[in-house]
C-alpha positions as CSV (number, residue, x, y, z in Angstrom):
1,M,89.7,77.6,83.1
2,T,89.0,77.8,86.8
3,N,89.4,80.8,89.0
4,P,92.8,80.8,90.8
5,T,92.7,80.2,94.5
6,R,94.3,82.6,97.1
7,T,97.2,80.1,97.5
8,E,97.8,80.1,93.7
9,D,97.6,83.9,93.6
10,E,100.1,84.2,96.5
11,R,102.5,81.7,94.8
12,L,102.4,83.7,91.6
13,L,103.0,87.0,93.5
14,L,105.9,85.4,95.3
15,M,107.3,84.1,92.0
16,L,107.1,87.6,90.4
17,D,108.6,89.2,93.5
18,L,111.6,86.8,93.5
19,R,112.0,87.1,89.7
20,Y,111.7,90.9,89.3
21,N,112.8,92.3,92.7
22,A,115.2,89.7,94.0
23,G,116.7,88.8,90.6
24,M,116.2,85.1,91.1
25,K,116.2,83.0,87.9
26,G,116.3,79.5,86.5
27,K,116.2,76.4,88.6
28,R,116.6,78.3,91.9
29,L,113.4,80.3,91.2
30,Q,111.6,77.2,90.1
31,A,112.5,75.3,93.3
32,A,111.6,78.3,95.5
33,V,108.0,78.4,94.2
34,D,107.7,74.7,93.2
35,M,106.8,75.5,89.6
36,T,108.1,74.0,86.3
37,T,110.2,75.9,83.8
38,G,107.2,76.3,81.5
39,A,104.9,77.6,84.3
40,V,107.5,80.2,85.4
41,A,108.1,81.3,81.8
42,G,104.4,81.4,81.0
43,A,103.6,83.5,84.0
44,C,106.3,86.0,83.3
45,Q,105.2,86.2,79.6
46,R,101.6,86.8,80.6
47,V,102.5,89.5,83.0
48,Q,104.7,91.3,80.4
49,L,102.0,91.1,77.8
50,A,99.3,92.4,80.2
51,H,101.4,95.3,81.4
52,A,99.6,98.5,80.6
53,P,100.7,102.1,80.8
54,D,100.6,103.4,84.4
55,D,97.9,106.1,84.4
56,C,97.1,105.8,88.1
57,K,96.7,109.1,89.9
58,L,97.5,107.9,93.4
59,A,101.2,107.0,94.0
60,E,100.3,103.9,96.1
61,N,98.4,102.5,93.1
62,R,101.2,102.9,90.6
63,T,103.5,100.1,89.6
64,G,106.1,99.9,92.4
65,G,103.9,101.9,94.7
66,M,103.3,99.0,97.1
67,P,106.0,97.7,99.4
68,R,107.5,94.3,98.7
69,G,105.4,91.5,100.1
70,W,102.3,93.6,100.5
71,W,100.1,90.5,99.8
72,R,101.4,88.7,102.9
73,S,100.0,91.2,105.4
């Protein structure tokens, strides 16, 4: 497995933002990020499996602590 590029990271972050914050699903989401059904489902599954308890002490480091689209700045 190769290391993901910045472009791939940004596409994954956009997909997660659209899925979990904007509520976009299905073909509309797939078209917005140019990913297949399997790629979207797999990415969502990996994120759900990797989600750990939020033990961060700083509020800005907690889940939901960053503003939407923070990676674009």
